[in-house]
MITOR-110952 format. One record per residue (C-alpha): residue number from 1; residue in three letters; x, y, z. Coordinates in nm, 4 decimals, decimal comma, always signed. Each point is the difference from the previous one (the first is absolute). Layout:
! MITOR-110952
<resi:NUM resn:ALA east:X north:Y up:Z>
...
! end
This chain:
! MITOR-110952
<resi:1 resn:UNK east:-13,5069 north:-4,1013 up:+2,5572>
<resi:2 resn:UNK east:-0,2292 north:-0,1949 up:-0,2294>
<resi:3 resn:UNK east:+0,2323 north:+0,0540 up:-0,2975>
<resi:4 resn:UNK east:+0,3032 north:-0,1253 up:+0,1933>
<resi:5 resn:UNK east:-0,1942 north:-0,2995 up:+0,1268>
<resi:6 resn:UNK east:-0,1275 north:-0,1058 up:-0,3398>
<resi:7 resn:UNK east:+0,3337 north:+0,0690 up:-0,1629>
<resi:8 resn:UNK east:+0,1719 north:-0,2292 up:+0,2492>
<resi:9 resn:UNK east:-0,2581 north:-0,2743 up:-0,0476>
<resi:10 resn:UNK east:+0,0186 north:+0,0264 up:-0,3784>
<resi:11 resn:UNK east:+0,3789 north:-0,0185 up:+0,0165>
<resi:12 resn:UNK east:-0,0185 north:-0,3120 up:+0,2151>
<resi:13 resn:UNK east:-0,2365 north:-0,1647 up:-0,2446>
<resi:14 resn:UNK east:+0,2274 north:+0,0893 up:-0,2911>
<resi:15 resn:UNK east:+0,3068 north:-0,1433 up:+0,1728>
<resi:16 resn:UNK east:-0,1712 north:-0,3232 up:+0,0949>
<resi:17 resn:UNK east:-0,1542 north:-0,0416 up:-0,3420>
<resi:18 resn:UNK east:+0,3469 north:+0,0200 up:-0,1510>
<resi:19 resn:UNK east:+0,1761 north:-0,2193 up:+0,2553>
<resi:20 resn:UNK east:-0,2581 north:-0,2580 up:+0,1087>
<resi:21 resn:UNK east:+0,0918 north:-0,3535 up:-0,0922>
<resi:22 resn:UNK east:-0,3479 north:-0,0568 up:-0,1336>
<resi:23 resn:UNK east:-0,1919 north:-0,1330 up:+0,2986>
<resi:24 resn:UNK east:-0,2655 north:-0,2672 up:-0,0396>
<resi:25 resn:UNK east:-0,2409 north:+0,1172 up:-0,2698>
<resi:26 resn:UNK east:-0,2326 north:-0,2936 up:+0,0477>
<resi:27 resn:UNK east:-0,2424 north:+0,2003 up:+0,2124>
<resi:28 resn:UNK east:+0,0579 north:-0,2299 up:+0,2930>
<resi:29 resn:UNK east:-0,1223 north:-0,3073 up:-0,1819>
<resi:30 resn:UNK east:+0,1226 north:-0,3348 up:+0,1259>
<resi:31 resn:UNK east:+0,1887 north:-0,2476 up:-0,2118>
<resi:32 resn:UNK east:-0,0897 north:-0,3667 up:+0,0139>
<resi:33 resn:UNK east:-0,2909 north:+0,0559 up:+0,2373>
<resi:34 resn:UNK east:+0,2227 north:+0,1230 up:+0,2830>
<resi:35 resn:UNK east:-0,0228 north:+0,3243 up:+0,1978>
<resi:36 resn:UNK east:+0,0288 north:+0,3304 up:-0,1816>
<resi:37 resn:UNK east:+0,3395 north:+0,1583 up:+0,0572>
<resi:38 resn:UNK east:-0,0253 north:+0,3670 up:+0,0964>
<resi:39 resn:UNK east:+0,2447 north:+0,2571 up:+0,1342>
<resi:40 resn:UNK east:-0,0903 north:+0,2513 up:+0,2711>
<resi:41 resn:UNK east:+0,1959 north:+0,3041 up:+0,1155>
<resi:42 resn:UNK east:+0,0712 north:+0,0292 up:+0,3717>
<resi:43 resn:UNK east:+0,1721 north:+0,2324 up:+0,2447>
<resi:44 resn:UNK east:+0,1421 north:-0,3034 up:+0,1774>
<resi:45 resn:UNK east:-0,2216 north:-0,1723 up:+0,2566>
<resi:46 resn:UNK east:-0,3717 north:+0,0790 up:-0,0147>
<resi:47 resn:UNK east:-0,1817 north:-0,2039 up:+0,2636>
<resi:48 resn:UNK east:-0,2662 north:-0,1255 up:-0,2425>
<resi:49 resn:UNK east:+0,2637 north:-0,1255 up:-0,2421>
<resi:50 resn:UNK east:+0,1894 north:-0,1891 up:+0,2691>
<resi:51 resn:UNK east:-0,3256 north:-0,1558 up:+0,1209>
<resi:52 resn:UNK east:-0,1353 north:-0,0890 up:-0,3444>
<resi:53 resn:UNK east:+0,3304 north:-0,1555 up:-0,1018>
<resi:54 resn:UNK east:+0,0389 north:-0,2036 up:+0,3176>
<resi:55 resn:UNK east:-0,3599 north:-0,1208 up:-0,0034>
<resi:56 resn:UNK east:-0,0076 north:-0,0802 up:-0,3716>
<resi:57 resn:UNK east:-0,2814 north:+0,2435 up:-0,0715>
<resi:58 resn:UNK east:+0,1413 north:+0,1250 up:-0,3276>
<resi:59 resn:UNK east:+0,0380 north:-0,3606 up:-0,1132>
<resi:60 resn:UNK east:-0,3536 north:-0,0762 up:+0,1188>
<resi:61 resn:UNK east:-0,1261 north:+0,2652 up:-0,2407>
<resi:62 resn:UNK east:+0,2059 north:-0,1347 up:-0,2892>
<resi:63 resn:UNK east:+0,2948 north:+0,2390 up:+0,0163>
<resi:64 resn:UNK east:+0,3750 north:-0,0413 up:+0,0276>
<resi:65 resn:UNK east:+0,1297 north:+0,3340 up:+0,1248>
<resi:66 resn:UNK east:+0,3470 north:+0,1484 up:-0,0422>
<resi:67 resn:UNK east:+0,0719 north:+0,3161 up:+0,2004>
<resi:68 resn:UNK east:+0,1999 north:+0,2828 up:-0,1602>
<resi:69 resn:UNK east:+0,1506 north:+0,2748 up:+0,2200>
<resi:70 resn:UNK east:-0,1212 north:+0,3539 up:-0,0659>
<resi:71 resn:UNK east:+0,0855 north:+0,3314 up:+0,1648>
<resi:72 resn:UNK east:-0,3342 north:+0,1738 up:-0,0476>
<resi:73 resn:UNK east:-0,3244 north:+0,0338 up:-0,1875>
<resi:74 resn:UNK east:+0,1369 north:+0,1751 up:-0,3085>
<resi:75 resn:UNK east:+0,2599 north:-0,2709 up:-0,0609>
<resi:76 resn:UNK east:-0,2682 north:-0,2655 up:+0,0530>
<resi:77 resn:UNK east:-0,2256 north:+0,1667 up:-0,2597>
<resi:78 resn:UNK east:+0,2932 north:+0,0091 up:-0,2405>
<resi:79 resn:UNK east:+0,0735 north:-0,3683 up:+0,0630>
<resi:80 resn:UNK east:-0,3618 north:-0,0930 up:-0,0766>
<resi:81 resn:UNK east:-0,0124 north:+0,2055 up:-0,3187>
<resi:82 resn:UNK east:+0,3313 north:-0,1373 up:-0,1245>
<resi:83 resn:UNK east:-0,0888 north:-0,3629 up:+0,0710>
<resi:84 resn:UNK east:+0,2718 north:-0,0294 up:+0,2641>
<resi:85 resn:UNK east:-0,2733 north:-0,0879 up:+0,2540>
<resi:86 resn:UNK east:-0,3620 north:-0,1090 up:-0,0238>
<resi:87 resn:UNK east:-0,1295 north:+0,1700 up:+0,3160>
<resi:88 resn:UNK east:+0,1271 north:+0,3267 up:+0,1458>
<resi:89 resn:UNK east:-0,0245 north:+0,0843 up:+0,3704>
<resi:90 resn:UNK east:-0,0915 north:+0,3703 up:+0,0026>
<resi:91 resn:UNK east:-0,1831 north:+0,2567 up:+0,2083>
<resi:92 resn:UNK east:-0,3334 north:+0,1326 up:-0,1158>
<resi:93 resn:UNK east:+0,1255 north:+0,3485 up:-0,0922>
<resi:94 resn:UNK east:+0,2678 north:-0,1376 up:-0,2304>
<resi:95 resn:UNK east:-0,2503 north:-0,2343 up:-0,1640>
<resi:96 resn:UNK east:-0,2507 north:+0,2808 up:-0,0579>
<resi:97 resn:UNK east:+0,2675 north:+0,2307 up:-0,1365>
<resi:98 resn:UNK east:+0,1335 north:-0,2621 up:-0,2423>
<resi:99 resn:UNK east:-0,3512 north:-0,0890 up:-0,1168>
<resi:100 resn:UNK east:-0,0915 north:+0,3676 up:-0,0400>
<resi:101 resn:UNK east:+0,3110 north:+0,0526 up:-0,2125>
<resi:102 resn:UNK east:-0,1241 north:-0,2674 up:-0,2388>
<resi:103 resn:UNK east:+0,2046 north:-0,3027 up:+0,0993>
<resi:104 resn:UNK east:-0,2055 north:-0,3184 up:-0,0681>
<resi:105 resn:UNK east:-0,0244 north:-0,1423 up:+0,3525>
<resi:106 resn:UNK east:-0,2706 north:-0,1435 up:+0,2230>
<resi:107 resn:UNK east:-0,0118 north:-0,0318 up:+0,3768>
<resi:108 resn:UNK east:-0,0676 north:-0,3675 up:+0,0703>
<resi:109 resn:UNK east:+0,0244 north:-0,0084 up:+0,3798>
<resi:110 resn:UNK east:+0,0212 north:+0,2159 up:+0,3050>
<resi:111 resn:UNK east:+0,2424 north:-0,0772 up:+0,2812>
<resi:112 resn:UNK east:+0,0302 north:+0,2669 up:+0,2715>
<resi:113 resn:UNK east:-0,1970 north:+0,3045 up:+0,1060>
<resi:114 resn:UNK east:+0,1302 north:+0,2375 up:+0,2651>
<resi:115 resn:UNK east:-0,0863 north:-0,0546 up:+0,3635>
<resi:116 resn:UNK east:-0,2404 north:+0,2748 up:+0,1088>
<resi:117 resn:UNK east:-0,0915 north:+0,1187 up:+0,3515>
<resi:118 resn:UNK east:-0,0786 north:-0,1512 up:+0,2412>
<resi:119 resn:UNK east:+0,2424 north:-0,2644 up:-0,1308>
<resi:120 resn:UNK east:+0,3627 north:+0,0493 up:+0,1002>
<resi:121 resn:UNK east:+0,1900 north:+0,1931 up:-0,2720>
<resi:122 resn:UNK east:+0,1914 north:-0,2315 up:-0,2324>
<resi:123 resn:UNK east:+0,1857 north:+0,2774 up:-0,1862>
<resi:124 resn:UNK east:+0,2276 north:+0,2676 up:+0,1371>
<resi:125 resn:UNK east:+0,2357 north:+0,2884 up:-0,0615>
<resi:126 resn:UNK east:+0,3054 north:-0,1399 up:+0,1756>
<resi:127 resn:UNK east:+0,2820 north:+0,2070 up:+0,1465>
<resi:128 resn:UNK east:+0,3052 north:-0,1040 up:+0,1981>
<resi:129 resn:UNK east:-0,0629 north:-0,0905 up:+0,3623>
<resi:130 resn:UNK east:+0,1841 north:+0,3123 up:+0,1239>
<resi:131 resn:UNK east:-0,1159 north:+0,2325 up:-0,2800>
<resi:132 resn:UNK east:-0,1163 north:+0,3517 up:+0,0933>
<resi:133 resn:UNK east:-0,2727 north:-0,0284 up:-0,2648>
<resi:134 resn:UNK east:-0,3372 north:-0,0229 up:+0,1704>
<resi:135 resn:UNK east:-0,2593 north:+0,1413 up:-0,2411>
<resi:136 resn:UNK east:-0,0700 north:+0,0496 up:-0,3685>
<resi:137 resn:UNK east:+0,1247 north:+0,3580 up:+0,0301>
<resi:138 resn:UNK east:+0,3440 north:-0,1247 up:+0,0999>
<resi:139 resn:UNK east:+0,0352 north:-0,1721 up:-0,3384>
<resi:140 resn:UNK east:-0,0132 north:+0,3183 up:-0,2080>
<resi:141 resn:UNK east:+0,3189 north:+0,0178 up:-0,2042>
<resi:142 resn:UNK east:+0,0981 north:-0,3549 up:+0,0931>
<resi:143 resn:UNK east:+0,0468 north:-0,3250 up:-0,1963>
<resi:144 resn:UNK east:-0,2561 north:-0,2809 up:+0,0281>
<resi:145 resn:UNK east:+0,0625 north:-0,3488 up:-0,1377>
<resi:146 resn:UNK east:-0,2734 north:-0,1785 up:-0,1961>
<resi:147 resn:UNK east:+0,0193 north:-0,3181 up:-0,2047>
<resi:148 resn:UNK east:-0,0714 north:+0,1805 up:-0,3278>
<resi:149 resn:UNK east:-0,0391 north:+0,3602 up:-0,1101>
<resi:150 resn:UNK east:-0,3660 north:+0,1046 up:-0,0362>
<resi:151 resn:UNK east:-0,1197 north:-0,3389 up:+0,1274>
<resi:152 resn:UNK east:-0,2671 north:-0,0559 up:+0,2627>
<resi:153 resn:UNK east:+0,2307 north:+0,0741 up:+0,2943>
<resi:154 resn:UNK east:+0,1007 north:+0,3362 up:-0,1415>
<resi:155 resn:UNK east:-0,3613 north:+0,0841 up:-0,0895>
<resi:156 resn:UNK east:-0,1297 north:-0,0853 up:+0,3480>
<resi:157 resn:UNK east:+0,2882 north:+0,1793 up:+0,1708>
<resi:158 resn:UNK east:-0,0439 north:+0,3091 up:-0,2178>
<resi:159 resn:UNK east:-0,3697 north:+0,0145 up:+0,0906>
<resi:160 resn:UNK east:+0,0854 north:-0,0352 up:+0,3696>
<resi:161 resn:UNK east:+0,2632 north:+0,2744 up:-0,0203>
<resi:162 resn:UNK east:-0,2404 north:+0,2319 up:-0,1804>
<resi:163 resn:UNK east:-0,2757 north:-0,0648 up:+0,2549>
<resi:164 resn:UNK east:+0,2468 north:+0,0991 up:+0,2716>
<resi:165 resn:UNK east:+0,1038 north:+0,3267 up:-0,1622>
<resi:166 resn:UNK east:+0,3171 north:-0,1204 up:-0,1724>
<resi:167 resn:UNK east:+0,0468 north:+0,0569 up:-0,3714>
<resi:168 resn:UNK east:+0,0966 north:-0,3422 up:-0,1430>
<resi:169 resn:UNK east:+0,2209 north:+0,1816 up:-0,2508>
<resi:170 resn:UNK east:+0,2222 north:+0,1036 up:+0,2917>
<resi:171 resn:UNK east:+0,0856 north:-0,3656 up:+0,0642>
<resi:172 resn:UNK east:+0,2483 north:-0,2046 up:-0,2017>
<resi:173 resn:UNK east:-0,1294 north:-0,3527 up:-0,0600>
<resi:174 resn:UNK east:+0,2734 north:-0,2580 up:-0,0541>
<resi:175 resn:UNK east:-0,0660 north:-0,3401 up:-0,1591>
<resi:176 resn:UNK east:+0,1544 north:-0,2878 up:+0,1966>
<resi:177 resn:UNK east:-0,0838 north:-0,3710 up:+0,0200>
<resi:178 resn:UNK east:-0,1819 north:-0,0857 up:+0,3217>
<resi:179 resn:UNK east:+0,2971 north:-0,2060 up:+0,1195>
<resi:180 resn:UNK east:+0,2211 north:+0,3115 up:-0,0040>
<resi:181 resn:UNK east:-0,2337 north:+0,2529 up:+0,1565>
<resi:182 resn:UNK east:+0,0594 north:-0,0634 up:+0,3703>
<resi:183 resn:UNK east:+0,3770 north:+0,0139 up:-0,0554>
<resi:184 resn:UNK east:-0,0379 north:+0,3307 up:-0,1844>
<resi:185 resn:UNK east:-0,2062 north:+0,1437 up:+0,2870>
<resi:186 resn:UNK east:+0,2344 north:-0,1221 up:+0,2730>
<resi:187 resn:UNK east:+0,3083 north:+0,1228 up:-0,1868>
<resi:188 resn:UNK east:-0,1564 north:+0,3412 up:-0,0570>
<resi:189 resn:UNK east:-0,0040 north:-0,0238 up:-0,3786>
<resi:190 resn:UNK east:-0,3725 north:+0,0763 up:+0,0120>
<resi:191 resn:UNK east:-0,2043 north:+0,1560 up:+0,2776>
<resi:192 resn:UNK east:-0,2854 north:-0,2496 up:-0,0237>
<resi:193 resn:UNK east:-0,1389 north:-0,2943 up:-0,1927>
<resi:194 resn:UNK east:-0,3611 north:-0,0791 up:-0,0824>
<resi:195 resn:UNK east:-0,0692 north:-0,3736 up:+0,0092>
<resi:196 resn:UNK east:-0,2047 north:-0,2705 up:+0,1671>
<resi:197 resn:UNK east:+0,0792 north:-0,1263 up:+0,3494>
<resi:198 resn:UNK east:+0,0226 north:-0,3523 up:-0,1379>
<resi:199 resn:UNK east:+0,2902 north:+0,1066 up:-0,2230>
<resi:200 resn:UNK east:+0,2193 north:+0,1033 up:+0,2938>
<resi:201 resn:UNK east:+0,0990 north:-0,3600 up:+0,0590>
<resi:202 resn:UNK east:+0,2128 north:-0,0364 up:+0,3118>
<resi:203 resn:UNK east:+0,1050 north:+0,3678 up:-0,0008>
<resi:204 resn:UNK east:-0,3151 north:+0,1536 up:+0,1437>
<resi:205 resn:UNK east:+0,1783 north:+0,1003 up:+0,3216>
<resi:206 resn:UNK east:+0,2346 north:+0,2317 up:-0,1938>
<resi:207 resn:UNK east:-0,2783 north:+0,2292 up:-0,1208>
<resi:208 resn:UNK east:-0,3422 north:+0,1241 up:+0,1011>
<resi:209 resn:UNK east:-0,2964 north:+0,1386 up:-0,1897>
<resi:210 resn:UNK east:-0,1177 north:+0,3581 up:+0,0439>
<resi:211 resn:UNK east:-0,3274 north:-0,0580 up:-0,1917>
<resi:212 resn:UNK east:-0,1901 north:-0,2288 up:-0,2334>
<resi:213 resn:UNK east:-0,0672 north:+0,2033 up:-0,3163>
<resi:214 resn:UNK east:-0,2516 north:-0,2602 up:-0,1157>
<resi:215 resn:UNK east:-0,2218 north:+0,0309 up:+0,3090>
<resi:216 resn:UNK east:-0,2015 north:+0,2948 up:-0,1291>
<resi:217 resn:UNK east:+0,0180 north:-0,0928 up:-0,3681>
<resi:218 resn:UNK east:-0,3077 north:-0,2206 up:-0,0157>
<resi:219 resn:UNK east:+0,0075 north:-0,3528 up:-0,1363>
<resi:220 resn:UNK east:+0,2881 north:-0,0527 up:-0,2443>
<resi:221 resn:UNK east:+0,1240 north:-0,2998 up:-0,1918>
<resi:222 resn:UNK east:+0,3578 north:-0,0193 up:+0,1194>
<resi:223 resn:UNK east:+0,0536 north:-0,3179 up:-0,1982>
<resi:224 resn:UNK east:-0,1717 north:-0,1566 up:-0,3000>
<resi:225 resn:UNK east:+0,0953 north:-0,2262 up:-0,2896>
<resi:226 resn:UNK east:-0,0214 north:+0,0994 up:-0,3639>
<resi:227 resn:UNK east:+0,0648 north:-0,1802 up:-0,3243>
<resi:228 resn:UNK east:-0,0345 north:+0,0845 up:-0,3670>
<resi:229 resn:UNK east:-0,3429 north:-0,0001 up:-0,1641>
<resi:230 resn:UNK east:+0,1378 north:-0,2483 up:-0,2503>
<resi:231 resn:UNK east:+0,0967 north:-0,2415 up:+0,2783>
<resi:232 resn:UNK east:-0,3521 north:+0,0122 up:+0,1463>
<resi:233 resn:UNK east:-0,1505 north:-0,0650 up:-0,3435>
<resi:234 resn:UNK east:+0,2232 north:-0,2960 up:-0,0865>
<resi:235 resn:UNK east:-0,0857 north:-0,2350 up:+0,2872>
<resi:236 resn:UNK east:-0,1604 north:-0,0337 up:+0,3410>
<resi:237 resn:UNK east:+0,3369 north:+0,0236 up:+0,1809>
<resi:238 resn:UNK east:-0,0803 north:+0,3505 up:+0,1296>
<resi:239 resn:UNK east:-0,3301 north:-0,1183 up:+0,1472>
<resi:240 resn:UNK east:+0,1755 north:-0,2984 up:+0,1579>
<resi:241 resn:UNK east:+0,2599 north:+0,2323 up:+0,1498>
<resi:242 resn:UNK east:-0,2710 north:+0,2169 up:+0,1555>
<resi:243 resn:UNK east:-0,1761 north:-0,3050 up:+0,1397>
<resi:244 resn:UNK east:+0,3249 north:-0,1278 up:+0,1510>
<resi:245 resn:UNK east:+0,0692 north:+0,3377 up:+0,1640>
<resi:246 resn:UNK east:-0,3573 north:+0,0163 up:+0,1304>
<resi:247 resn:UNK east:+0,0143 north:-0,3471 up:+0,1565>
<resi:248 resn:UNK east:+0,3418 north:+0,0767 up:+0,1449>
<resi:249 resn:UNK east:-0,1205 north:+0,3173 up:+0,1681>
<resi:250 resn:UNK east:-0,3077 north:-0,1754 up:+0,1375>
<resi:251 resn:UNK east:+0,2323 north:-0,2481 up:+0,1691>
<resi:252 resn:UNK east:+0,2258 north:+0,2774 up:+0,1287>
<resi:253 resn:UNK east:-0,3060 north:+0,1645 up:+0,1514>
<resi:254 resn:UNK east:-0,0581 north:-0,3059 up:+0,2200>
<resi:255 resn:UNK east:+0,1582 north:+0,0663 up:+0,3429>
<resi:256 resn:UNK east:+0,0884 north:-0,3689 up:+0,0199>
<resi:257 resn:UNK east:+0,2544 north:+0,0582 up:-0,2791>
<resi:258 resn:UNK east:+0,1607 north:+0,3176 up:+0,1360>
<resi:259 resn:UNK east:+0,2953 north:-0,1556 up:+0,1795>
<resi:260 resn:UNK east:+0,0896 north:-0,2332 up:-0,2879>
<resi:261 resn:UNK east:-0,0333 north:+0,2763 up:-0,2592>
<resi:262 resn:UNK east:+0,2558 north:+0,2156 up:+0,1811>
<resi:263 resn:UNK east:+0,2290 north:-0,2980 up:+0,0464>
<resi:264 resn:UNK east:-0,0042 north:-0,0543 up:-0,3774>
<resi:265 resn:UNK east:+0,0578 north:+0,3710 up:-0,0586>
<resi:266 resn:UNK east:+0,2903 north:-0,0129 up:+0,2443>
<resi:267 resn:UNK east:+0,1565 north:-0,2843 up:-0,1957>
<resi:268 resn:UNK east:-0,0185 north:+0,2191 up:-0,3114>
<resi:269 resn:UNK east:+0,1365 north:+0,3306 up:+0,1281>
<resi:270 resn:UNK east:+0,2127 north:-0,1303 up:+0,2896>
<resi:271 resn:UNK east:-0,1666 north:+0,2196 up:+0,2619>
<resi:272 resn:UNK east:-0,1279 north:-0,1642 up:+0,3218>
<resi:273 resn:UNK east:-0,3658 north:-0,0972 up:-0,0255>
<resi:274 resn:UNK east:-0,0702 north:+0,1642 up:+0,3365>
<resi:275 resn:UNK east:+0,1283 north:+0,3322 up:-0,1358>
<resi:276 resn:UNK east:-0,2091 north:-0,0258 up:-0,3159>
<resi:277 resn:UNK east:-0,3161 north:-0,0909 up:+0,1864>
<resi:278 resn:UNK east:+0,0285 north:+0,3092 up:+0,2199>
<resi:279 resn:UNK east:+0,0290 north:+0,2369 up:-0,2950>
<resi:280 resn:UNK east:-0,3264 north:+0,1634 up:-0,1161>
<resi:281 resn:UNK east:-0,1313 north:-0,1387 up:-0,3266>
<resi:282 resn:UNK east:-0,2002 north:+0,1506 up:-0,2820>
<resi:283 resn:UNK east:-0,3355 north:-0,1607 up:-0,0749>
<resi:284 resn:UNK east:-0,0289 north:-0,2826 up:-0,2530>
<resi:285 resn:UNK east:-0,2375 north:+0,0775 up:-0,2885>
<resi:286 resn:UNK east:+0,0097 north:-0,2408 up:-0,2962>
<resi:287 resn:UNK east:-0,3150 north:+0,1314 up:-0,1692>
<resi:288 resn:UNK east:+0,0125 north:+0,3387 up:-0,1695>
<resi:289 resn:UNK east:-0,2561 north:+0,2574 up:+0,1110>
<resi:290 resn:UNK east:-0,0687 north:+0,2448 up:-0,2815>
<resi:291 resn:UNK east:-0,1139 north:+0,2781 up:+0,2345>
<resi:292 resn:UNK east:+0,3411 north:-0,0036 up:+0,1676>
<resi:293 resn:UNK east:+0,1819 north:+0,0134 up:-0,3345>
<resi:294 resn:UNK east:-0,2144 north:+0,2914 up:-0,1154>
<resi:295 resn:UNK east:+0,0708 north:+0,1855 up:+0,3253>
<resi:296 resn:UNK east:+0,3713 north:-0,0545 up:-0,0579>
<resi:297 resn:UNK east:-0,0290 north:+0,1359 up:-0,3533>
<resi:298 resn:UNK east:-0,1738 north:+0,3094 up:+0,1373>
<resi:299 resn:UNK east:+0,2912 north:+0,0542 up:+0,2384>
<resi:300 resn:UNK east:+0,2345 north:-0,0164 up:-0,2969>
<resi:301 resn:UNK east:-0,2030 north:+0,2664 up:-0,1805>
<resi:302 resn:UNK east:+0,0064 north:+0,2177 up:+0,3124>
<resi:303 resn:UNK east:+0,3800 north:-0,0376 up:+0,0196>
<resi:304 resn:UNK east:+0,0246 north:+0,0814 up:-0,3728>
<resi:305 resn:UNK east:+0,1595 north:-0,3368 up:-0,0762>
<resi:306 resn:UNK east:-0,2605 north:-0,0643 up:-0,2681>
<resi:307 resn:UNK east:-0,2142 north:+0,2613 up:-0,1791>
<resi:308 resn:UNK east:-0,3452 north:-0,1513 up:+0,0478>
<resi:309 resn:UNK east:-0,1847 north:-0,2941 up:+0,1507>
<resi:310 resn:UNK east:+0,0448 north:-0,3052 up:-0,2250>
<resi:311 resn:UNK east:-0,2573 north:-0,2690 up:-0,0722>
<resi:312 resn:UNK east:+0,1440 north:-0,2887 up:+0,2020>
<resi:313 resn:UNK east:-0,2606 north:-0,2601 up:-0,0952>
<resi:314 resn:UNK east:+0,2214 north:-0,1691 up:-0,2658>
<resi:315 resn:UNK east:+0,2920 north:-0,0146 up:+0,2460>
<resi:316 resn:UNK east:-0,1507 north:-0,2718 up:+0,2209>
<resi:317 resn:UNK east:-0,1498 north:-0,3208 up:-0,1437>
<resi:318 resn:UNK east:-0,3167 north:-0,1307 up:+0,1605>
<resi:319 resn:UNK east:+0,1693 north:-0,2987 up:+0,1649>
<resi:320 resn:UNK east:+0,2245 north:+0,2297 up:+0,2078>
<resi:321 resn:UNK east:-0,2734 north:+0,2266 up:+0,1371>
<resi:322 resn:UNK east:-0,1615 north:-0,0081 up:+0,3415>
! end
């Protein structure tokens, strides 16, 4: 599994290095005293990005942000390494794996950690509303959609299957963009899809979750931001980005801003704000906790995704730590 994962990531980097139109190599430095122009990968409509943009928080911290669509963590890593994007939106497992392979990246901000009990589950293994699948055992021999092969959703789901007596090798994982997963489940092209409740959009009534594979996994960084070591060294744009994300998430944590934040998110993804607000959310975590990252690396060793525990200290600069 590790060989396939690293081979795919290396191939992505190679392709982007050969096809990238030479992104901004200025290290996020501003011209003429204006804001530093930076590009950031996105899955589409992250609530902190919609809030920061609407409230001018990126601009407040001296940044002009352009969002670049990405399908998953591996493609985001490749975009960062090729110069096609300055900041990549990736899960913690993908970041650790890329760093452990030798790619020159640093994690400059956290974003989401999984909701843990007693909080309402924010992730799920979703099956069609009328599906006969009720338990992990019912998924043996079936197809499960994830956003990328060997990404965090597959890792968490594999661990959940194993803990429930199902050999993950008996399951076929299929990579599909989040926007296509509910359709695939409803049409019967896959038996289930592992994704966050907030990604269901307006189609939550067509499926239901049989479990949250993240619930027993401990604290995990579902979303972080990485950039190249060279980008961090060239300017203070990475530190400014972290500070903007941190201030944004502090504002999102204020109950007085809840209604407006979901209204802005609704404007972005065209799903009613009332629907979005009812969906369970993962926890916001802009600062990176090294103990959590090291625990995640240990899980990767246990799953034989990496051979040994890496030294993660160089991965996270001091300004991004909790």
